[in-house]
Residue frames as a rotation matrix with the C-alpha (Angstrom) as fourth column:
MET 1
-0.579 -0.293 -0.761 5.92
0.338 0.763 -0.551 -16.27
0.742 -0.576 -0.343 -35.48
THR 2
0.492 0.861 0.133 3.53
0.196 -0.258 0.946 -16.21
0.848 -0.439 -0.296 -32.60
ASP 3
-0.153 -0.553 0.819 4.59
-0.712 -0.513 -0.480 -14.55
0.685 -0.656 -0.316 -29.37
PRO 4
-0.384 -0.047 -0.922 5.25
0.305 0.936 -0.175 -17.35
0.871 -0.349 -0.345 -26.86
ARG 5
-0.827 0.144 -0.544 4.21
0.513 -0.205 -0.834 -15.03
-0.231 -0.968 0.096 -24.01
PRO 6
-0.284 0.768 0.573 0.58
0.631 -0.300 0.716 -14.16
0.722 0.565 -0.399 -24.69
VAL 7
0.775 0.402 -0.488 0.32
0.633 -0.487 0.602 -12.46
0.005 -0.775 -0.632 -21.27
THR 8
0.154 -0.766 0.624 2.34
0.463 -0.502 -0.731 -9.22
0.873 0.402 0.277 -21.19
GLY 9
-0.833 -0.531 0.156 2.22
0.052 -0.356 -0.933 -8.48
0.551 -0.769 0.324 -17.54
PHE 10
-0.438 0.709 -0.553 -0.12
0.838 0.098 -0.537 -7.72
-0.327 -0.698 -0.637 -14.62
HIS 11
-0.269 0.449 0.852 -2.84
0.347 -0.780 0.520 -5.25
0.898 0.436 0.054 -15.27
HIS 12
-0.129 0.308 0.942 -4.50
-0.774 -0.625 0.099 -4.97
0.620 -0.717 0.319 -11.81
VAL 13
-0.788 0.098 -0.608 -5.22
0.458 0.754 -0.471 -6.54
0.412 -0.650 -0.639 -8.57
ALA 14
-0.139 0.860 0.490 -8.79
-0.223 -0.510 0.831 -5.96
0.965 0.006 0.263 -7.31
LEU 15
-0.870 -0.081 -0.486 -9.88
0.438 0.324 -0.838 -5.60
0.225 -0.943 -0.246 -3.67
GLY 16
0.155 0.977 0.145 -13.13
0.562 -0.208 0.800 -4.99
0.812 -0.043 -0.582 -1.98
ALA 17
-0.863 -0.430 0.266 -13.36
0.119 -0.684 -0.720 -1.90
0.492 -0.589 0.641 0.34
ARG 18
-0.015 0.844 -0.536 -15.86
0.990 0.089 0.111 -1.75
0.142 -0.529 -0.837 3.17
ASP 19
0.474 0.120 -0.872 -14.80
0.334 -0.941 0.052 1.92
-0.815 -0.316 -0.486 3.57
PHE 20
0.543 -0.172 0.822 -14.33
0.838 0.039 -0.545 3.11
0.061 0.984 0.165 -0.01
ASP 21
0.868 -0.150 0.473 -13.29
-0.050 -0.975 -0.216 6.63
0.494 0.164 -0.854 0.77
ARG 22
0.687 -0.634 0.356 -10.82
-0.540 -0.117 0.833 5.73
-0.486 -0.765 -0.423 3.37
THR 23
0.353 -0.541 0.764 -9.26
0.552 0.779 0.297 2.98
-0.756 0.317 0.573 1.10
ILE 24
0.640 -0.147 0.754 -9.03
0.657 -0.405 -0.636 5.45
0.399 0.903 -0.162 -1.85
ALA 25
0.882 -0.296 0.365 -7.57
-0.389 -0.897 0.212 8.20
0.265 -0.329 -0.906 0.44
PHE 26
0.558 -0.716 0.421 -4.93
-0.161 0.404 0.901 5.65
-0.814 -0.570 0.110 1.84
TYR 27
0.271 -0.512 0.815 -3.71
0.802 0.588 0.103 4.33
-0.533 0.626 0.570 -1.52
THR 28
0.544 -0.113 0.831 -3.63
0.620 -0.613 -0.489 7.91
0.565 0.782 -0.264 -3.14
GLY 29
0.815 -0.133 0.565 -2.68
-0.349 -0.890 0.294 10.11
0.463 -0.436 -0.771 -0.17
VAL 30
0.663 -0.588 0.463 -0.31
-0.418 0.223 0.881 7.80
-0.621 -0.778 -0.098 1.64
LEU 31
0.170 -0.602 0.780 1.08
0.397 0.767 0.505 5.52
-0.902 0.224 0.369 -1.05
GLY 32
-0.421 -0.421 -0.803 0.91
-0.392 -0.714 0.580 8.00
-0.818 0.558 0.135 -4.05
LEU 33
-0.560 0.267 0.784 -1.27
0.733 0.600 0.319 5.93
-0.385 0.754 -0.532 -6.44
ARG 34
-0.810 0.280 -0.514 -3.07
-0.368 -0.927 0.075 8.21
-0.456 0.250 0.854 -8.87
PRO 35
0.094 0.926 0.366 -6.80
0.017 0.366 -0.930 7.82
-0.995 0.094 0.019 -9.95
LYS 36
-0.913 -0.396 -0.100 -7.03
-0.110 0.002 0.994 6.68
-0.393 0.918 -0.046 -13.53
VAL 37
-0.622 0.756 -0.204 -10.57
-0.113 0.171 0.979 5.33
0.775 0.631 -0.021 -14.02
ALA 38
-0.900 0.423 0.106 -13.61
-0.076 0.088 -0.993 5.56
-0.429 -0.902 -0.048 -11.78
TRP 39
-0.602 0.786 -0.139 -17.26
-0.274 -0.039 0.961 4.60
0.750 0.616 0.239 -12.26
GLY 40
-0.164 0.660 -0.733 -20.52
0.715 0.592 0.373 3.97
0.680 -0.463 -0.569 -10.41
GLU 41
-0.074 0.293 0.953 -22.26
-0.552 -0.808 0.206 5.76
0.831 -0.511 0.221 -7.47
ALA 42
-0.917 -0.248 0.311 -22.28
-0.387 0.373 -0.843 4.90
0.093 -0.894 -0.438 -3.81
PRO 43
0.470 -0.521 0.712 -22.71
-0.615 0.385 0.688 2.24
-0.633 -0.762 -0.139 -2.51
HIS 44
0.670 -0.164 0.724 -21.39
0.458 0.859 -0.229 0.69
-0.585 0.485 0.651 -5.75
ARG 45
0.774 -0.489 -0.403 -18.33
-0.623 -0.704 -0.341 2.75
-0.117 0.515 -0.849 -6.80
ALA 46
0.659 -0.668 0.346 -15.21
0.658 0.735 0.165 1.47
-0.365 0.119 0.923 -8.28
ALA 47
0.783 -0.519 -0.342 -11.86
-0.592 -0.791 -0.155 3.00
-0.190 0.324 -0.927 -9.24
MET 48
0.683 -0.727 0.068 -8.60
0.694 0.618 -0.371 1.94
0.228 0.300 0.926 -10.86
LEU 49
0.851 -0.480 -0.212 -5.59
-0.273 -0.749 0.603 3.57
-0.449 -0.456 -0.769 -9.19
ASP 50
0.752 -0.636 -0.173 -2.40
-0.031 0.228 -0.973 3.84
0.659 0.737 0.152 -11.31
ALA 51
0.831 -0.553 -0.068 0.54
0.236 0.239 0.942 2.29
-0.504 -0.798 0.329 -9.45
GLY 52
0.158 -0.799 -0.581 2.94
-0.819 -0.434 0.375 3.21
-0.552 0.416 -0.722 -12.28
ASP 53
-0.766 -0.643 0.002 4.40
-0.513 0.612 0.602 0.99
-0.388 0.460 -0.799 -14.94
ARG 54
-0.347 0.778 -0.523 0.85
-0.744 0.110 0.659 0.34
0.570 0.618 0.541 -16.37
THR 55
-0.558 0.355 -0.750 -0.32
0.537 0.843 -0.001 -1.56
0.632 -0.403 -0.661 -13.31
TYR 56
-0.283 0.710 0.645 -3.34
-0.501 -0.683 0.531 -0.71
0.817 -0.173 0.550 -11.30
LEU 57
-0.946 0.299 -0.121 -5.08
0.265 0.505 -0.821 -1.39
-0.185 -0.809 -0.558 -8.00
GLU 58
-0.466 0.878 0.109 -8.82
-0.122 -0.186 0.975 -1.75
0.876 0.441 0.194 -8.68
VAL 59
-0.986 0.164 0.022 -11.01
-0.029 -0.042 -0.999 -0.86
-0.163 -0.986 0.046 -5.62
PHE 60
-0.455 0.886 -0.093 -14.63
0.167 0.187 0.968 -2.00
0.875 0.425 -0.232 -5.43
GLU 61
-0.582 0.284 0.762 -16.93
-0.766 -0.506 -0.396 -0.43
0.272 -0.815 0.512 -2.84
ARG 62
-0.260 0.428 -0.866 -18.37
0.236 0.897 0.373 -3.31
0.936 -0.108 -0.334 -0.60
PRO 63
-0.459 -0.097 0.883 -19.83
-0.685 -0.595 -0.421 -1.56
0.566 -0.798 0.206 2.52
ASP 64
0.538 0.676 0.503 -21.86
-0.842 0.411 0.348 -4.59
0.028 -0.611 0.791 3.63
ALA 65
0.299 -0.494 -0.816 -19.06
-0.111 0.832 -0.544 -7.13
0.948 0.254 0.194 3.10
PRO 66
0.995 -0.057 -0.079 -18.08
0.091 0.254 0.963 -8.88
-0.035 -0.965 0.258 6.36
PRO 67
0.352 -0.936 -0.008 -14.48
-0.886 -0.336 0.320 -8.41
-0.302 -0.106 -0.947 7.48
PRO 68
0.230 -0.356 -0.906 -12.13
-0.451 0.786 -0.423 -11.14
0.863 0.506 0.021 5.95
PRO 69
0.912 0.079 -0.403 -11.39
0.247 0.678 0.693 -14.02
0.328 -0.731 0.598 8.15
GLU 70
0.747 -0.663 0.038 -8.42
-0.449 -0.462 0.765 -13.41
-0.489 -0.589 -0.643 10.37
GLY 71
-0.138 -0.928 0.345 -5.14
-0.026 0.351 0.936 -13.78
-0.990 0.120 -0.072 8.36
GLU 72
-0.149 0.115 0.982 -6.82
0.944 0.313 0.107 -13.35
-0.295 0.943 -0.155 5.15
GLY 73
-0.827 -0.280 -0.488 -7.10
0.207 -0.958 0.199 -10.17
-0.523 0.064 0.850 3.03
ALA 74
0.125 0.953 -0.275 -9.63
-0.014 -0.276 -0.961 -8.43
-0.992 0.124 -0.021 0.85
ILE 75
-0.725 -0.439 -0.530 -8.09
-0.557 -0.078 0.827 -9.27
-0.405 0.895 -0.188 -2.66
LEU 76
0.314 0.945 0.087 -10.96
-0.579 0.264 -0.772 -10.24
-0.753 0.192 0.630 -5.08
HIS 77
0.834 -0.074 0.547 -8.87
0.432 0.704 -0.563 -11.27
-0.343 0.706 0.619 -8.09
PHE 78
-0.120 -0.810 -0.574 -5.84
-0.077 -0.568 0.819 -10.45
-0.990 0.142 0.006 -10.13
ALA 79
0.867 0.496 -0.054 -5.80
-0.034 -0.049 -0.998 -9.41
-0.498 0.867 -0.025 -13.69
LEU 80
-0.165 -0.927 0.337 -3.26
0.512 0.212 0.833 -10.33
-0.843 0.310 0.439 -16.36
ARG 81
0.133 0.133 -0.982 -2.69
-0.588 -0.787 -0.186 -7.87
-0.798 0.603 -0.027 -19.22
THR 82
-0.362 -0.278 0.890 -3.09
0.476 0.766 0.433 -9.43
-0.802 0.580 -0.145 -22.65
ASP 83
-0.617 0.099 -0.781 -3.64
-0.618 -0.675 0.402 -8.56
-0.487 0.731 0.478 -26.27
ASP 84
-0.433 0.482 -0.762 -5.71
-0.491 0.583 0.648 -11.65
0.756 0.655 -0.016 -26.99
THR 85
-0.341 0.446 0.827 -8.27
-0.882 0.154 -0.446 -12.45
-0.326 -0.882 0.341 -24.18
ASP 86
0.655 0.725 -0.211 -10.07
-0.753 0.604 -0.261 -14.98
-0.062 0.330 0.942 -26.38
GLY 87
0.399 -0.596 -0.697 -6.87
-0.339 0.611 -0.716 -16.86
0.852 0.522 0.042 -27.28
VAL 88
-0.618 -0.714 0.330 -5.45
-0.564 0.110 -0.818 -16.94
0.548 -0.691 -0.471 -23.74
LEU 89
-0.063 0.677 0.734 -8.70
-0.922 0.242 -0.303 -18.15
-0.383 -0.695 0.608 -22.27
GLU 90
0.792 0.353 -0.498 -8.77
-0.553 0.760 -0.341 -21.01
0.259 0.545 0.797 -24.73
ARG 91
-0.092 -0.898 -0.431 -5.30
-0.306 0.437 -0.845 -21.94
0.947 0.055 -0.315 -23.65
ALA 92
-0.697 -0.046 0.716 -6.39
-0.717 0.006 -0.698 -21.92
0.027 -0.999 -0.037 -19.98
ARG 93
0.419 0.900 0.121 -9.54
-0.869 0.436 -0.232 -23.97
-0.262 -0.008 0.965 -20.85
ALA 94
0.542 -0.246 -0.804 -7.49
-0.471 0.703 -0.533 -26.42
0.696 0.667 0.265 -22.77
SER 95
-0.619 -0.785 0.020 -5.20
-0.376 0.275 -0.885 -26.98
0.689 -0.555 -0.465 -19.65
GLY 96
-0.374 0.488 -0.789 -8.29
0.698 0.708 0.107 -27.80
0.611 -0.510 -0.606 -17.62
ALA 97
-0.977 -0.067 -0.203 -9.04
0.190 -0.705 -0.683 -24.49
-0.097 -0.706 0.702 -15.99
GLU 98
-0.158 0.983 -0.091 -12.62
0.945 0.124 -0.303 -23.77
-0.287 -0.134 -0.949 -15.01
VAL 99
-0.784 0.011 0.621 -13.93
0.288 -0.879 0.380 -20.77
0.550 0.476 0.686 -17.00
THR 100
-0.466 0.634 -0.618 -16.13
0.763 -0.066 -0.643 -18.60
-0.448 -0.771 -0.452 -14.85
MET 101
0.367 0.547 -0.753 -16.79
-0.070 -0.790 -0.608 -15.86
-0.928 0.276 -0.251 -17.43
GLU 102
0.249 -0.247 0.937 -16.51
0.928 0.336 -0.158 -16.21
-0.276 0.909 0.313 -21.13
PRO 103
-0.775 -0.632 0.016 -14.88
0.606 -0.737 0.299 -13.37
-0.178 0.242 0.954 -23.01
ARG 104
0.437 0.898 -0.054 -16.95
0.891 -0.440 -0.113 -10.22
-0.125 0.001 -0.992 -22.93
SER 105
-0.647 -0.399 0.650 -16.51
0.517 -0.856 -0.010 -6.69
0.561 0.329 0.760 -24.34
VAL 106
0.279 0.615 -0.738 -17.50
0.948 -0.300 0.108 -4.16
-0.155 -0.730 -0.666 -21.77
ASP 107
-0.105 -0.264 0.959 -17.64
0.363 -0.908 -0.211 -0.34
0.926 0.325 0.191 -21.88
ILE 108
-0.227 -0.025 -0.974 -16.77
0.962 -0.162 -0.220 1.13
-0.153 -0.986 0.060 -18.44
PRO 109
0.606 0.418 0.676 -18.58
0.496 -0.864 0.089 4.57
0.621 0.282 -0.731 -18.09
ASN 110
-0.267 -0.876 -0.400 -15.44
0.933 -0.131 -0.336 6.23
0.242 -0.463 0.852 -16.84
THR 111
0.868 0.497 -0.004 -15.84
0.463 -0.806 0.368 9.40
0.179 -0.322 -0.930 -14.59
GLN 112
0.324 -0.856 -0.402 -12.06
0.507 -0.202 0.838 10.03
-0.799 -0.476 0.369 -14.27
ALA 113
0.832 -0.065 -0.551 -10.63
-0.420 -0.723 -0.548 12.86
-0.363 0.687 -0.629 -16.42
GLY 114
-0.025 -0.957 -0.289 -7.95
-0.896 -0.107 0.432 11.97
-0.444 0.270 -0.854 -18.89
VAL 115
-0.903 -0.144 0.406 -9.15
-0.003 0.945 0.328 8.53
-0.430 0.295 -0.853 -19.99
PRO 116
-0.748 0.624 -0.227 -11.86
-0.430 -0.196 0.881 7.92
0.506 0.756 0.415 -22.61
SER 117
-0.668 0.674 0.316 -15.47
-0.028 0.401 -0.916 7.29
-0.744 -0.621 -0.249 -21.61
PRO 118
0.912 0.157 0.380 -16.78
-0.346 0.791 0.504 4.87
-0.222 -0.591 0.776 -22.23
LEU 119
-0.164 -0.985 -0.062 -13.55
-0.950 0.140 0.280 2.94
-0.267 0.104 -0.958 -21.82
PRO 120
0.673 0.452 -0.585 -13.83
-0.657 0.729 -0.193 -0.20
0.339 0.514 0.788 -24.00
ILE 121
-0.358 -0.739 0.571 -12.21
-0.869 0.487 0.085 -3.37
-0.341 -0.466 -0.817 -22.46
ARG 122
0.417 0.469 -0.778 -12.41
-0.542 0.816 0.201 -7.04
0.729 0.338 0.595 -23.23
ILE 123
-0.412 -0.430 0.804 -12.27
-0.911 0.220 -0.349 -9.47
-0.027 -0.876 -0.482 -20.25
ALA 124
0.337 0.441 -0.832 -12.71
-0.276 0.891 0.361 -13.09
0.900 0.108 0.422 -19.26
PHE 125
0.104 -0.271 0.957 -12.34
-0.993 0.032 0.117 -15.00
-0.062 -0.962 -0.265 -15.83
PHE 126
0.409 0.122 -0.905 -11.17
-0.211 0.977 0.037 -18.39
0.888 0.176 0.425 -14.95
LEU 127
0.929 -0.080 0.361 -10.02
-0.343 0.183 0.922 -20.31
-0.140 -0.980 0.142 -11.84
GLY 128
0.098 -0.956 -0.275 -6.33
-0.858 0.059 -0.511 -21.04
0.505 0.286 -0.814 -11.45
PRO 129
-0.280 -0.223 -0.934 -4.96
-0.087 0.974 -0.207 -24.31
0.956 0.024 -0.292 -10.09
ASP 130
-0.857 -0.077 -0.510 -5.55
0.487 0.206 -0.849 -23.45
0.170 -0.976 -0.139 -6.41
GLY 131
-0.015 0.990 -0.139 -8.91
1.000 0.015 -0.002 -21.76
0.001 -0.139 -0.990 -7.02
GLU 132
-0.464 -0.220 -0.858 -7.61
0.324 -0.944 0.068 -18.29
-0.825 -0.246 0.509 -7.43
VAL 133
0.599 0.754 0.269 -9.65
0.600 -0.200 -0.775 -16.02
-0.531 0.625 -0.572 -9.62
VAL 134
-0.592 -0.805 -0.025 -7.77
0.450 -0.357 0.819 -14.81
-0.668 0.474 0.574 -12.71
GLU 135
0.662 0.703 -0.260 -9.01
0.177 -0.484 -0.857 -12.12
-0.729 0.521 -0.445 -14.98
LEU 136
-0.303 -0.615 0.728 -7.79
0.908 0.046 0.417 -11.58
-0.290 0.787 0.544 -18.45
PHE 137
0.419 0.456 -0.785 -7.74
0.395 -0.870 -0.295 -7.91
-0.818 -0.186 -0.545 -19.30
GLN 138
-0.408 -0.545 0.733 -7.42
0.884 -0.034 0.467 -6.31
-0.230 0.838 0.495 -22.74
ASN 139
0.826 0.558 -0.073 -7.55
0.507 -0.794 -0.335 -2.56
-0.245 0.240 -0.939 -23.67
ALA 140
0.183 -0.742 0.645 -5.48
0.758 -0.311 -0.573 0.11
0.626 0.594 0.506 -25.20
ALA 141
0.372 0.036 0.928 -5.92
-0.121 -0.989 0.087 3.03
0.920 -0.145 -0.363 -22.71
THR 142
0.680 -0.143 0.719 -4.83
-0.732 -0.191 0.654 1.59
0.044 -0.971 -0.234 -19.37
């Protein structure tokens, strides 16, 4: 029998950070998230911070980004954890969702200790009913 729930939870929420170091320091030092995966070099760094329960905050360095409009935040997308990126994307497409990135296997060149490098993932993106950007995220290590 096929699992009626092909999405097994949230994987991460992504945000753009104009001040990457300050953002990382806040979420790790103030809120206690732990670095899990990091890649890139300034001004194009990124990191996944472990919030516990296999959920993450993904931070992308965006030093030249304008401040968000008043009342809006810096969230770029949210990612749903799945064991079947391709199958879930086809379900979304069949429902009329606009696919913005077909399934792709990517190796993240991780610089954070304790997680493999490269970190193999499989991802895809589509737009939800109100234009929200949804990522499907599949991997075994995070």
